[in-house]
py3Dmol code that shows the C-alpha trace and the ligand (Angstrom):
import py3Dmol

protein = """\
ATOM      1  CA  UNK A   1      33.869  62.625  -3.200  1.00  0.00           C
ATOM      2  CA  UNK A   2      36.609  65.282  -3.009  1.00  0.00           C
ATOM      3  CA  UNK A   3      34.063  68.127  -3.274  1.00  0.00           C
ATOM      4  CA  UNK A   4      31.953  66.540  -0.546  1.00  0.00           C
ATOM      5  CA  UNK A   5      35.011  66.211   1.704  1.00  0.00           C
ATOM      6  CA  UNK A   6      35.977  69.858   1.033  1.00  0.00           C
ATOM      7  CA  UNK A   7      32.458  70.969   2.000  1.00  0.00           C
ATOM      8  CA  UNK A   8      32.612  68.955   5.221  1.00  0.00           C
ATOM      9  CA  UNK A   9      36.067  70.359   6.063  1.00  0.00           C
ATOM     10  CA  UNK A  10      34.788  73.870   5.539  1.00  0.00           C
ATOM     11  CA  UNK A  11      31.751  73.285   7.762  1.00  0.00           C
ATOM     12  CA  UNK A  12      33.966  71.799  10.477  1.00  0.00           C
ATOM     13  CA  UNK A  13      36.263  74.845  10.292  1.00  0.00           C
ATOM     14  CA  UNK A  14      33.315  77.217  10.545  1.00  0.00           C
ATOM     15  CA  UNK A  15      31.877  75.407  13.555  1.00  0.00           C
ATOM     16  CA  UNK A  16      35.325  75.392  15.218  1.00  0.00           C
ATOM     17  CA  UNK A  17      35.788  79.112  14.557  1.00  0.00           C
ATOM     18  CA  UNK A  18      32.421  79.872  16.192  1.00  0.00           C
ATOM     19  CA  UNK A  19      33.287  77.760  19.223  1.00  0.00           C
ATOM     20  CA  UNK A  20      36.723  79.339  19.576  1.00  0.00           C
ATOM     21  CA  UNK A  21      35.129  82.777  19.673  1.00  0.00           C
ATOM     22  CA  UNK A  22      33.137  81.798  22.739  1.00  0.00           C
ATOM     23  CA  UNK A  23      35.689  79.789  24.731  1.00  0.00           C
ATOM     24  CA  UNK A  24      39.054  80.937  26.019  1.00  0.00           C
ATOM     25  CA  UNK A  25      41.817  78.622  24.855  1.00  0.00           C
ATOM     26  CA  UNK A  26      44.375  77.929  27.588  1.00  0.00           C
ATOM     27  CA  UNK A  27      47.679  76.118  27.967  1.00  0.00           C
ATOM     28  CA  UNK A  28      47.527  73.137  30.363  1.00  0.00           C
ATOM     29  CA  UNK A  29      47.750  74.125  34.044  1.00  0.00           C
ATOM     30  CA  UNK A  30      51.358  74.343  35.297  1.00  0.00           C
ATOM     31  CA  UNK A  31      52.918  73.754  31.858  1.00  0.00           C
ATOM     32  CA  UNK A  32      55.749  75.700  30.276  1.00  0.00           C
ATOM     33  CA  UNK A  33      53.937  75.811  26.923  1.00  0.00           C
ATOM     34  CA  UNK A  34      52.917  78.632  24.648  1.00  0.00           C
ATOM     35  CA  UNK A  35      49.651  78.558  22.724  1.00  0.00           C
ATOM     36  CA  UNK A  36      50.009  80.269  19.391  1.00  0.00           C
ATOM     37  CA  UNK A  37      47.473  81.392  16.849  1.00  0.00           C
ATOM     38  CA  UNK A  38      49.298  80.928  13.550  1.00  0.00           C
ATOM     39  CA  UNK A  39      49.019  83.906  11.207  1.00  0.00           C
ATOM     40  CA  UNK A  40      51.612  83.381   8.464  1.00  0.00           C
ATOM     41  CA  UNK A  41      53.509  80.236   7.527  1.00  0.00           C
ATOM     42  CA  UNK A  42      56.671  80.036   5.486  1.00  0.00           C
ATOM     43  CA  UNK A  43      57.357  77.594   2.645  1.00  0.00           C
ATOM     44  CA  UNK A  44      61.087  76.848   2.670  1.00  0.00           C
ATOM     45  CA  UNK A  45      63.053  74.492   0.408  1.00  0.00           C
ATOM     46  CA  UNK A  46      64.886  72.839   3.353  1.00  0.00           C
ATOM     47  CA  UNK A  47      61.524  71.328   4.408  1.00  0.00           C
ATOM     48  CA  UNK A  48      61.851  68.867   1.523  1.00  0.00           C
ATOM     49  CA  UNK A  49      64.860  67.336   3.280  1.00  0.00           C
ATOM     50  CA  UNK A  50      62.728  66.607   6.338  1.00  0.00           C
ATOM     51  CA  UNK A  51      60.559  64.319   4.212  1.00  0.00           C
ATOM     52  CA  UNK A  52      63.273  61.675   3.866  1.00  0.00           C
ATOM     53  CA  UNK A  53      65.344  59.641   6.272  1.00  0.00           C
ATOM     54  CA  UNK A  54      68.591  60.715   4.605  1.00  0.00           C
ATOM     55  CA  UNK A  55      71.344  61.845   6.967  1.00  0.00           C
ATOM     56  CA  UNK A  56      70.905  65.555   7.601  1.00  0.00           C
ATOM     57  CA  UNK A  57      71.481  68.410  10.004  1.00  0.00           C
ATOM     58  CA  UNK A  58      67.802  68.264  10.970  1.00  0.00           C
ATOM     59  CA  UNK A  59      65.516  65.357  11.934  1.00  0.00           C
ATOM     60  CA  UNK A  60      62.788  64.115   9.554  1.00  0.00           C
ATOM     61  CA  UNK A  61      59.167  65.135  10.139  1.00  0.00           C
ATOM     62  CA  UNK A  62      57.180  62.750  12.322  1.00  0.00           C
ATOM     63  CA  UNK A  63      54.373  61.089  10.332  1.00  0.00           C
ATOM     64  CA  UNK A  64      51.001  61.762  11.950  1.00  0.00           C
ATOM     65  CA  UNK A  65      52.084  65.088  13.476  1.00  0.00           C
ATOM     66  CA  UNK A  66      51.655  68.484  11.800  1.00  0.00           C
ATOM     67  CA  UNK A  67      54.414  69.653   9.494  1.00  0.00           C
ATOM     68  CA  UNK A  68      56.658  72.014  11.461  1.00  0.00           C
ATOM     69  CA  UNK A  69      58.260  75.074   9.918  1.00  0.00           C
ATOM     70  CA  UNK A  70      58.880  78.773  10.287  1.00  0.00           C
ATOM     71  CA  UNK A  71      55.906  81.022  10.852  1.00  0.00           C
ATOM     72  CA  UNK A  72      54.514  84.073  12.575  1.00  0.00           C
ATOM     73  CA  UNK A  73      51.891  83.884  15.291  1.00  0.00           C
ATOM     74  CA  UNK A  74      50.143  85.620  18.157  1.00  0.00           C
ATOM     75  CA  UNK A  75      50.410  84.292  21.700  1.00  0.00           C
ATOM     76  CA  UNK A  76      46.915  83.368  22.936  1.00  0.00           C
ATOM     77  CA  UNK A  77      48.042  82.008  26.294  1.00  0.00           C
ATOM     78  CA  UNK A  78      51.346  81.208  27.918  1.00  0.00           C
ATOM     79  CA  UNK A  79      52.683  79.280  30.890  1.00  0.00           C
ATOM     80  CA  UNK A  80      56.188  80.335  29.890  1.00  0.00           C
ATOM     81  CA  UNK A  81      57.800  83.360  31.577  1.00  0.00           C
ATOM     82  CA  UNK A  82      59.413  84.478  28.283  1.00  0.00           C
ATOM     83  CA  UNK A  83      56.061  85.047  26.523  1.00  0.00           C
ATOM     84  CA  UNK A  84      52.768  86.651  27.439  1.00  0.00           C
ATOM     85  CA  UNK A  85      49.317  86.797  25.889  1.00  0.00           C
ATOM     86  CA  UNK A  86      49.227  89.266  23.008  1.00  0.00           C
ATOM     87  CA  UNK A  87      52.927  88.911  22.066  1.00  0.00           C
ATOM     88  CA  UNK A  88      53.705  88.432  18.383  1.00  0.00           C
ATOM     89  CA  UNK A  89      56.444  85.916  17.645  1.00  0.00           C
ATOM     90  CA  UNK A  90      58.244  84.301  14.720  1.00  0.00           C
ATOM     91  CA  UNK A  91      59.928  80.925  14.714  1.00  0.00           C
ATOM     92  CA  UNK A  92      59.198  77.238  14.530  1.00  0.00           C
ATOM     93  CA  UNK A  93      55.519  76.417  14.652  1.00  0.00           C
ATOM     94  CA  UNK A  94      53.060  73.922  13.153  1.00  0.00           C
ATOM     95  CA  UNK A  95      51.147  73.922   9.879  1.00  0.00           C
ATOM     96  CA  UNK A  96      47.822  74.217  11.714  1.00  0.00           C
ATOM     97  CA  UNK A  97      45.493  76.989  12.925  1.00  0.00           C
ATOM     98  CA  UNK A  98      46.748  76.883  16.525  1.00  0.00           C
ATOM     99  CA  UNK A  99      49.933  75.356  17.919  1.00  0.00           C
ATOM    100  CA  UNK A 100      50.703  74.345  21.467  1.00  0.00           C
ATOM    101  CA  UNK A 101      54.485  74.703  21.676  1.00  0.00           C
ATOM    102  CA  UNK A 102      56.109  72.961  24.580  1.00  0.00           C
ATOM    103  CA  UNK A 103      58.744  75.001  26.382  1.00  0.00           C
ATOM    104  CA  UNK A 104      59.955  76.997  23.329  1.00  0.00           C
ATOM    105  CA  UNK A 105      63.362  78.650  23.472  1.00  0.00           C
ATOM    106  CA  UNK A 106      63.833  82.354  22.700  1.00  0.00           C
ATOM    107  CA  UNK A 107      66.140  81.385  19.796  1.00  0.00           C
ATOM    108  CA  UNK A 108      63.504  79.212  18.085  1.00  0.00           C
ATOM    109  CA  UNK A 109      60.504  81.389  18.975  1.00  0.00           C
ATOM    110  CA  UNK A 110      61.597  85.022  18.714  1.00  0.00           C
ATOM    111  CA  UNK A 111      59.514  87.843  20.166  1.00  0.00           C
ATOM    112  CA  UNK A 112      58.771  90.446  17.485  1.00  0.00           C
ATOM    113  CA  UNK A 113      60.100  93.822  18.564  1.00  0.00           C
ATOM    114  CA  UNK A 114      58.784  95.881  15.651  1.00  0.00           C
ATOM    115  CA  UNK A 115      55.118  95.010  15.125  1.00  0.00           C
ATOM    116  CA  UNK A 116      54.638  98.119  12.987  1.00  0.00           C
ATOM    117  CA  UNK A 117      56.390  96.348  10.090  1.00  0.00           C
ATOM    118  CA  UNK A 118      54.243  93.854   8.115  1.00  0.00           C
ATOM    119  CA  UNK A 119      54.112  90.699  10.237  1.00  0.00           C
ATOM    120  CA  UNK A 120      54.440  88.432   7.186  1.00  0.00           C
ATOM    121  CA  UNK A 121      57.928  89.903   6.634  1.00  0.00           C
ATOM    122  CA  UNK A 122      59.108  87.827   9.602  1.00  0.00           C
ATOM    123  CA  UNK A 123      58.815  84.720   7.396  1.00  0.00           C
ATOM    124  CA  UNK A 124      61.259  86.288   4.920  1.00  0.00           C
ATOM    125  CA  UNK A 125      63.152  89.548   4.817  1.00  0.00           C
ATOM    126  CA  UNK A 126      63.043  89.925   8.632  1.00  0.00           C
ATOM    127  CA  UNK A 127      63.259  86.221   9.452  1.00  0.00           C
ATOM    128  CA  UNK A 128      65.211  83.087   8.609  1.00  0.00           C
ATOM    129  CA  UNK A 129      65.741  83.726   4.842  1.00  0.00           C
ATOM    130  CA  UNK A 130      66.780  87.308   5.597  1.00  0.00           C
ATOM    131  CA  UNK A 131      69.462  86.227   8.071  1.00  0.00           C
ATOM    132  CA  UNK A 132      70.595  83.597   5.560  1.00  0.00           C
ATOM    133  CA  UNK A 133      71.118  86.218   2.851  1.00  0.00           C
ATOM    134  CA  UNK A 134      72.774  88.653   5.260  1.00  0.00           C
ATOM    135  CA  UNK A 135      75.228  86.187   6.794  1.00  0.00           C
ATOM    136  CA  UNK A 136      75.834  84.279   3.575  1.00  0.00           C
ATOM    137  CA  UNK A 137      76.750  87.374   1.647  1.00  0.00           C
ATOM    138  CA  UNK A 138      78.528  89.510   4.232  1.00  0.00           C
ATOM    139  CA  UNK A 139      80.293  86.830   6.263  1.00  0.00           C
ATOM    140  CA  UNK A 140      80.727  83.782   4.035  1.00  0.00           C
ATOM    141  CA  UNK A 141      81.350  85.461   0.662  1.00  0.00           C
ATOM    142  CA  UNK A 142      83.727  88.161   2.054  1.00  0.00           C
ATOM    143  CA  UNK A 143      82.672  90.746  -0.554  1.00  0.00           C
ATOM    144  CA  UNK A 144      84.581  93.836  -1.651  1.00  0.00           C
ATOM    145  CA  UNK A 145      83.338  96.893  -3.486  1.00  0.00           C
ATOM    146  CA  UNK A 146      83.492  96.533  -7.265  1.00  0.00           C
ATOM    147  CA  UNK A 147      83.510  92.743  -7.326  1.00  0.00           C
ATOM    148  CA  UNK A 148      81.470  90.688  -9.805  1.00  0.00           C
ATOM    149  CA  UNK A 149      78.666  88.787  -8.087  1.00  0.00           C
ATOM    150  CA  UNK A 150      76.387  86.114  -9.488  1.00  0.00           C
ATOM    151  CA  UNK A 151      73.245  84.889  -7.678  1.00  0.00           C
ATOM    152  CA  UNK A 152      71.149  81.868  -8.684  1.00  0.00           C
ATOM    153  CA  UNK A 153      67.410  81.476  -7.861  1.00  0.00           C
ATOM    154  CA  UNK A 154      67.866  85.224  -7.585  1.00  0.00           C
ATOM    155  CA  UNK A 155      64.258  86.388  -7.299  1.00  0.00           C
ATOM    156  CA  UNK A 156      63.448  84.055  -4.397  1.00  0.00           C
ATOM    157  CA  UNK A 157      63.344  84.768  -0.690  1.00  0.00           C
ATOM    158  CA  UNK A 158      67.111  84.627  -0.189  1.00  0.00           C
ATOM    159  CA  UNK A 159      68.318  85.600  -3.668  1.00  0.00           C
ATOM    160  CA  UNK A 160      66.449  88.901  -3.966  1.00  0.00           C
ATOM    161  CA  UNK A 161      68.082  90.093  -0.729  1.00  0.00           C
ATOM    162  CA  UNK A 162      71.571  88.872  -1.599  1.00  0.00           C
ATOM    163  CA  UNK A 163      71.470  90.827  -4.854  1.00  0.00           C
ATOM    164  CA  UNK A 164      70.417  93.988  -3.070  1.00  0.00           C
ATOM    165  CA  UNK A 165      73.042  93.602  -0.326  1.00  0.00           C
ATOM    166  CA  UNK A 166      75.629  93.229  -3.083  1.00  0.00           C
ATOM    167  CA  UNK A 167      74.403  96.401  -4.807  1.00  0.00           C
ATOM    168  CA  UNK A 168      74.514  98.303  -1.505  1.00  0.00           C
ATOM    169  CA  UNK A 169      78.156  97.226  -1.198  1.00  0.00           C
ATOM    170  CA  UNK A 170      78.949  98.564  -4.658  1.00  0.00           C
ATOM    171  CA  UNK A 171      79.334  95.252  -6.477  1.00  0.00           C
ATOM    172  CA  UNK A 172      78.287  94.425 -10.045  1.00  0.00           C
ATOM    173  CA  UNK A 173      75.448  91.922  -9.702  1.00  0.00           C
ATOM    174  CA  UNK A 174      73.812  89.547 -12.136  1.00  0.00           C
ATOM    175  CA  UNK A 175      71.034  87.144 -11.188  1.00  0.00           C
ATOM    176  CA  UNK A 176      69.598  84.046 -12.764  1.00  0.00           C
ATOM    177  CA  UNK A 177      65.897  83.210 -12.544  1.00  0.00           C
ATOM    178  CA  UNK A 178      63.469  80.837 -14.208  1.00  0.00           C
ATOM    179  CA  UNK A 179      61.204  83.152 -16.212  1.00  0.00           C
ATOM    180  CA  UNK A 180      61.042  86.475 -18.039  1.00  0.00           C
ATOM    181  CA  UNK A 181      58.717  87.836 -15.339  1.00  0.00           C
ATOM    182  CA  UNK A 182      61.337  87.064 -12.677  1.00  0.00           C
ATOM    183  CA  UNK A 183      64.169  88.501 -14.787  1.00  0.00           C
ATOM    184  CA  UNK A 184      62.213  91.752 -15.137  1.00  0.00           C
ATOM    185  CA  UNK A 185      61.740  91.817 -11.382  1.00  0.00           C
ATOM    186  CA  UNK A 186      65.482  91.402 -10.820  1.00  0.00           C
ATOM    187  CA  UNK A 187      66.348  94.309 -13.094  1.00  0.00           C
ATOM    188  CA  UNK A 188      63.452  96.681 -12.442  1.00  0.00           C
ATOM    189  CA  UNK A 189      62.495  96.062  -8.832  1.00  0.00           C
ATOM    190  CA  UNK A 190      65.616  94.767  -7.091  1.00  0.00           C
ATOM    191  CA  UNK A 191      68.190  96.785  -9.051  1.00  0.00           C
ATOM    192  CA  UNK A 192      70.382  93.935 -10.319  1.00  0.00           C
ATOM    193  CA  UNK A 193      72.735  95.190 -13.039  1.00  0.00           C
ATOM    194  CA  UNK A 194      71.596  92.400 -15.307  1.00  0.00           C
ATOM    195  CA  UNK A 195      69.707  89.122 -15.260  1.00  0.00           C
ATOM    196  CA  UNK A 196      69.422  85.964 -17.307  1.00  0.00           C
ATOM    197  CA  UNK A 197      67.176  82.940 -17.549  1.00  0.00           C
ATOM    198  CA  UNK A 198      69.708  80.450 -18.810  1.00  0.00           C
ATOM    199  CA  UNK A 199      73.127  79.538 -17.540  1.00  0.00           C
ATOM    200  CA  UNK A 200      74.444  79.018 -21.100  1.00  0.00           C
ATOM    201  CA  UNK A 201      75.077  82.715 -21.730  1.00  0.00           C
ATOM    202  CA  UNK A 202      77.012  83.364 -18.525  1.00  0.00           C
ATOM    203  CA  UNK A 203      80.319  84.272 -20.224  1.00  0.00           C
ATOM    204  CA  UNK A 204      78.567  87.073 -22.087  1.00  0.00           C
ATOM    205  CA  UNK A 205      77.425  88.591 -18.782  1.00  0.00           C
ATOM    206  CA  UNK A 206      80.790  88.135 -17.071  1.00  0.00           C
ATOM    207  CA  UNK A 207      83.537  88.631 -19.680  1.00  0.00           C
ATOM    208  CA  UNK A 208      86.044  89.135 -16.818  1.00  0.00           C
ATOM    209  CA  UNK A 209      84.666  86.280 -14.714  1.00  0.00           C
ATOM    210  CA  UNK A 210      82.822  85.968 -11.414  1.00  0.00           C
ATOM    211  CA  UNK A 211      84.380  86.896  -8.037  1.00  0.00           C
ATOM    212  CA  UNK A 212      81.476  85.717  -5.868  1.00  0.00           C
ATOM    213  CA  UNK A 213      78.871  83.100  -6.579  1.00  0.00           C
ATOM    214  CA  UNK A 214      75.936  82.878  -4.173  1.00  0.00           C
ATOM    215  CA  UNK A 215      74.884  79.283  -4.725  1.00  0.00           C
ATOM    216  CA  UNK A 216      71.207  78.401  -4.330  1.00  0.00           C
ATOM    217  CA  UNK A 217      70.761  75.845  -7.105  1.00  0.00           C
ATOM    218  CA  UNK A 218      73.687  73.378  -7.511  1.00  0.00           C
ATOM    219  CA  UNK A 219      74.071  70.714 -10.214  1.00  0.00           C
ATOM    220  CA  UNK A 220      74.533  71.984 -13.772  1.00  0.00           C
ATOM    221  CA  UNK A 221      74.316  75.590 -12.567  1.00  0.00           C
ATOM    222  CA  UNK A 222      77.361  75.077 -10.353  1.00  0.00           C
ATOM    223  CA  UNK A 223      79.223  73.478 -13.253  1.00  0.00           C
ATOM    224  CA  UNK A 224      78.494  76.466 -15.497  1.00  0.00           C
ATOM    225  CA  UNK A 225      79.552  78.931 -12.807  1.00  0.00           C
ATOM    226  CA  UNK A 226      82.824  77.112 -12.018  1.00  0.00           C
ATOM    227  CA  UNK A 227      83.826  77.519 -15.654  1.00  0.00           C
ATOM    228  CA  UNK A 228      83.325  81.288 -15.271  1.00  0.00           C
ATOM    229  CA  UNK A 229      84.846  81.877 -11.824  1.00  0.00           C
ATOM    230  CA  UNK A 230      87.877  84.122 -11.446  1.00  0.00           C
ATOM    231  CA  UNK A 231      91.097  83.141  -9.742  1.00  0.00           C
ATOM    232  CA  UNK A 232      90.583  83.132  -5.937  1.00  0.00           C
ATOM    233  CA  UNK A 233      86.844  83.566  -6.304  1.00  0.00           C
ATOM    234  CA  UNK A 234      84.493  82.640  -3.484  1.00  0.00           C
ATOM    235  CA  UNK A 235      81.360  80.525  -3.490  1.00  0.00           C
ATOM    236  CA  UNK A 236      78.899  80.875  -0.613  1.00  0.00           C
ATOM    237  CA  UNK A 237      77.158  77.497  -0.767  1.00  0.00           C
ATOM    238  CA  UNK A 238      73.720  78.253   0.621  1.00  0.00           C
ATOM    239  CA  UNK A 239      71.526  75.668  -1.083  1.00  0.00           C
ATOM    240  CA  UNK A 240      71.298  73.276  -4.036  1.00  0.00           C
ATOM    241  CA  UNK A 241      67.589  73.123  -4.740  1.00  0.00           C
ATOM    242  CA  UNK A 242      68.004  71.392  -8.111  1.00  0.00           C
ATOM    243  CA  UNK A 243      69.196  68.329  -6.191  1.00  0.00           C
ATOM    244  CA  UNK A 244      66.554  68.055  -3.466  1.00  0.00           C
ATOM    245  CA  UNK A 245      64.102  65.910  -5.424  1.00  0.00           C
ATOM    246  CA  UNK A 246      66.726  63.614  -6.956  1.00  0.00           C
ATOM    247  CA  UNK A 247      67.319  60.090  -5.672  1.00  0.00           C
ATOM    248  CA  UNK A 248      71.026  60.625  -6.268  1.00  0.00           C
ATOM    249  CA  UNK A 249      72.917  63.929  -6.598  1.00  0.00           C
ATOM    250  CA  UNK A 250      74.232  64.886 -10.051  1.00  0.00           C
ATOM    251  CA  UNK A 251      77.995  64.936 -10.341  1.00  0.00           C
ATOM    252  CA  UNK A 252      79.876  68.222 -10.824  1.00  0.00           C
ATOM    253  CA  UNK A 253      82.091  67.870 -13.904  1.00  0.00           C
ATOM    254  CA  UNK A 254      84.106  71.023 -13.298  1.00  0.00           C
ATOM    255  CA  UNK A 255      84.966  70.360  -9.657  1.00  0.00           C
ATOM    256  CA  UNK A 256      88.726  70.293 -10.382  1.00  0.00           C
ATOM    257  CA  UNK A 257      88.491  74.001 -11.252  1.00  0.00           C
ATOM    258  CA  UNK A 258      88.044  74.662  -7.517  1.00  0.00           C
ATOM    259  CA  UNK A 259      91.713  73.719  -7.187  1.00  0.00           C
ATOM    260  CA  UNK A 260      93.179  75.241 -10.316  1.00  0.00           C
ATOM    261  CA  UNK A 261      91.393  78.558  -9.717  1.00  0.00           C
ATOM    262  CA  UNK A 262      92.077  78.470  -5.912  1.00  0.00           C
ATOM    263  CA  UNK A 263      88.383  78.970  -5.243  1.00  0.00           C
ATOM    264  CA  UNK A 264      87.135  79.078  -1.661  1.00  0.00           C
ATOM    265  CA  UNK A 265      83.779  77.323  -1.490  1.00  0.00           C
ATOM    266  CA  UNK A 266      82.131  77.390   1.917  1.00  0.00           C
ATOM    267  CA  UNK A 267      78.838  75.880   2.958  1.00  0.00           C
ATOM    268  CA  UNK A 268      76.903  77.409   5.816  1.00  0.00           C
ATOM    269  CA  UNK A 269      73.691  76.903   7.776  1.00  0.00           C
ATOM    270  CA  UNK A 270      71.701  79.839   9.055  1.00  0.00           C
ATOM    271  CA  UNK A 271      71.005  77.946  12.303  1.00  0.00           C
ATOM    272  CA  UNK A 272      74.668  78.487  13.301  1.00  0.00           C
ATOM    273  CA  UNK A 273      74.316  82.251  12.861  1.00  0.00           C
ATOM    274  CA  UNK A 274      71.084  83.163  14.621  1.00  0.00           C
ATOM    275  CA  UNK A 275      73.042  85.217  17.182  1.00  0.00           C
ATOM    276  CA  UNK A 276      73.366  87.985  14.553  1.00  0.00           C
ATOM    277  CA  UNK A 277      69.616  88.593  14.759  1.00  0.00           C
ATOM    278  CA  UNK A 278      69.607  91.608  17.138  1.00  0.00           C
ATOM    279  CA  UNK A 279      72.044  93.453  14.871  1.00  0.00           C
ATOM    280  CA  UNK A 280      70.380  92.202  11.683  1.00  0.00           C
ATOM    281  CA  UNK A 281      66.883  93.411  12.628  1.00  0.00           C
ATOM    282  CA  UNK A 282      68.146  96.932  13.353  1.00  0.00           C
ATOM    283  CA  UNK A 283      69.995  97.093  10.019  1.00  0.00           C
ATOM    284  CA  UNK A 284      66.987  95.796   8.093  1.00  0.00           C
ATOM    285  CA  UNK A 285      64.534  98.107   9.825  1.00  0.00           C
ATOM    286  CA  UNK A 286      66.693 101.026   8.775  1.00  0.00           C
ATOM    287  CA  UNK A 287      67.028  99.762   5.183  1.00  0.00           C
ATOM    288  CA  UNK A 288      63.245  99.386   4.929  1.00  0.00           C
ATOM    289  CA  UNK A 289      62.600 102.819   6.459  1.00  0.00           C
ATOM    290  CA  UNK A 290      65.034 104.413   3.991  1.00  0.00           C
ATOM    291  CA  UNK A 291      63.586 102.345   1.117  1.00  0.00           C
ATOM    292  CA  UNK A 292      67.029 100.969   0.360  1.00  0.00           C
ATOM    293  CA  UNK A 293      65.671  97.442   0.017  1.00  0.00           C
ATOM    294  CA  UNK A 294      62.684  96.212  -1.980  1.00  0.00           C
ATOM    295  CA  UNK A 295      60.863  93.015  -1.120  1.00  0.00           C
ATOM    296  CA  UNK A 296      58.446  90.795  -3.019  1.00  0.00           C
ATOM    297  CA  UNK A 297      56.222  88.174  -1.423  1.00  0.00           C
ATOM    298  CA  UNK A 298      54.030  85.583  -3.085  1.00  0.00           C
ATOM    299  CA  UNK A 299      51.107  85.031  -0.737  1.00  0.00           C
ATOM    300  CA  UNK A 300      48.697  82.124  -0.837  1.00  0.00           C
ATOM    301  CA  UNK A 301      45.502  82.166   1.211  1.00  0.00           C
ATOM    302  CA  UNK A 302      44.398  79.497   3.681  1.00  0.00           C
ATOM    303  CA  UNK A 303      46.226  76.585   5.180  1.00  0.00           C
ATOM    304  CA  UNK A 304      44.710  74.021   2.797  1.00  0.00           C
ATOM    305  CA  UNK A 305      46.742  75.513  -0.061  1.00  0.00           C
ATOM    306  CA  UNK A 306      50.050  75.265   1.803  1.00  0.00           C
ATOM    307  CA  UNK A 307      51.193  71.834   0.511  1.00  0.00           C
ATOM    308  CA  UNK A 308      50.764  72.859  -3.155  1.00  0.00           C
ATOM    309  CA  UNK A 309      52.633  76.099  -2.484  1.00  0.00           C
ATOM    310  CA  UNK A 310      55.525  74.211  -0.882  1.00  0.00           C
ATOM    311  CA  UNK A 311      55.721  71.803  -3.832  1.00  0.00           C
ATOM    312  CA  UNK A 312      55.614  74.829  -6.164  1.00  0.00           C
ATOM    313  CA  UNK A 313      59.013  75.995  -4.878  1.00  0.00           C
ATOM    314  CA  UNK A 314      60.601  73.102  -6.746  1.00  0.00           C
ATOM    315  CA  UNK A 315      59.167  74.101 -10.110  1.00  0.00           C
ATOM    316  CA  UNK A 316      59.657  77.840  -9.587  1.00  0.00           C
ATOM    317  CA  UNK A 317      55.940  78.563  -9.294  1.00  0.00           C
ATOM    318  CA  UNK A 318      56.595  81.166  -6.605  1.00  0.00           C
ATOM    319  CA  UNK A 319      57.456  84.723  -7.551  1.00  0.00           C
ATOM    320  CA  UNK A 320      59.244  86.052  -4.491  1.00  0.00           C
ATOM    321  CA  UNK A 321      59.041  84.733  -0.943  1.00  0.00           C
ATOM    322  CA  UNK A 322      56.337  82.070  -0.618  1.00  0.00           C
ATOM    323  CA  UNK A 323      54.046  82.816   2.333  1.00  0.00           C
ATOM    324  CA  UNK A 324      50.818  81.161   3.483  1.00  0.00           C
ATOM    325  CA  UNK A 325      48.223  83.424   5.075  1.00  0.00           C
ATOM    326  CA  UNK A 326      46.428  81.419   7.754  1.00  0.00           C
ATOM    327  CA  UNK A 327      44.792  84.409   9.400  1.00  0.00           C
ATOM    328  CA  UNK A 328      45.467  88.135   9.309  1.00  0.00           C
ATOM    329  CA  UNK A 329      44.700  88.705  12.997  1.00  0.00           C
TER     330      UNK A 329
END
"""
ligand_1 = """\
48
NDP
P 63.115 80.493 -3.318
O 62.160 81.505 -2.811
O 64.271 80.969 -4.136
O 62.329 79.347 -4.086
C 62.996 78.345 -4.729
C 63.390 78.730 -6.175
O 64.395 77.844 -6.633
C 62.269 78.562 -7.172
O 61.380 79.647 -7.195
C 63.038 78.408 -8.474
O 63.377 79.698 -8.949
C 64.328 77.728 -8.029
N 64.347 76.301 -8.391
C 63.488 75.343 -7.970
N 63.804 74.149 -8.488
C 64.886 74.367 -9.281
C 65.680 73.526 -10.107
N 65.447 72.206 -10.228
N 66.722 74.073 -10.782
C 66.973 75.411 -10.672
N 66.255 76.251 -9.919
C 65.228 75.744 -9.226
O 63.730 79.720 -2.064
P 64.632 80.336 -0.906
O 65.126 81.675 -1.296
O 63.907 80.170 0.368
O 65.888 79.350 -0.896
C 66.907 79.472 -1.863
C 68.004 78.473 -1.552
O 68.580 78.777 -0.276
C 67.529 77.031 -1.462
O 68.492 76.196 -2.081
C 67.483 76.755 0.030
O 67.638 75.401 0.330
C 68.638 77.615 0.498
N 68.585 77.996 1.904
C 69.656 77.691 2.690
C 69.724 78.075 3.988
C 70.940 77.763 4.779
O 70.928 77.922 5.999
N 72.026 77.324 4.149
C 68.598 78.769 4.637
C 67.526 79.127 3.708
C 67.531 78.728 2.388
P 63.518 79.999 -10.545
O 62.126 79.973 -11.085
O 64.147 81.327 -10.573
O 64.395 78.904 -11.102
"""
view = py3Dmol.view(width=600, height=400)
view.addModel(protein, "pdb")
view.setStyle({"model": 0}, {"cartoon": {"style": "trace"}})
view.addModel(ligand_1, "xyz")
view.setStyle({"model": 1}, {"stick": {}})
view.zoomTo()
view.show()
């Protein structure tokens, strides 16, 4: 039955594609909407939080409507003065082929200035995860040259950039990742000083302790790091992915060490820092042009494979930034 349904879905898509080539899609007359052809969609761990009714900084998804998330698209038609047909944009869109976005704001649907860079990069290094890494490291962690930095989920969208920002600042950087393949990537592609797969050996990697921990994982990882933090260390609390699928959060046994070691632990949300984007994009464009930053994406083809790719984030299936290719043009 599943194969039959897949065949029918495919036929429907083909018929739709043929029709769309012959008719001109338009936004409703007099509306402020933007009609977007979705090209690349981003799988992001925070989307898991939108699948529960738990209290959060962002509302749950609405059952029956498409999943909404970050993506890159091309404007097909627009009734909105901020966008015109042919513009490329990144921001919040739907997990669908085309999205009709009602009155989008320039902060949630950003016009792409540099279309000569790979458009998929605007789901990662040049988009939301990139700003997260940039702000989280430079502003929240208050780094200084020569400091000891530890990054968890280090080969992912955010982690790979944090490690490289730290190296550019002259820090000693170690990352943790879930497989040997990812550890090799950290050392050989992203230039981390060292990398490990298990939190147990942390003391060996940091005999003098950790000045900055960029927290992406939480739970037992945070416990292990607290035991290795230096006096007056800083923790940029970006995410705690190990907790997102749990009914109840794990406790942190070593939390008292925050006091005894005078650690500053600060949580942050990228949504409060989007104003840095104009500066950020110029810095990143330069880094890419000078090949100062490497970037690894894990791309999955066609929309139908998006749910499995999103779920895969929580078992570490992705190697690098998880992107869905809906269409290349
Ligand atoms: P990644 O690309 O790093 O993908 C998630 C990775 O997390 C997996 O590949 C896996 O890596 C690791 N992971 C998954 N489940 C577990 C687990 N149970 N225990 C330990 N590790 C696990 O995602 P992002 O870079 O997009 O996000 C990284 C973190 O940053 C997340 O916690 C996310 O919520 C947070 N974030 C926060 C933002 C903010 O504004 N504060 C904005 C964007 C992201 P591995 O195989 O190496 O273990």
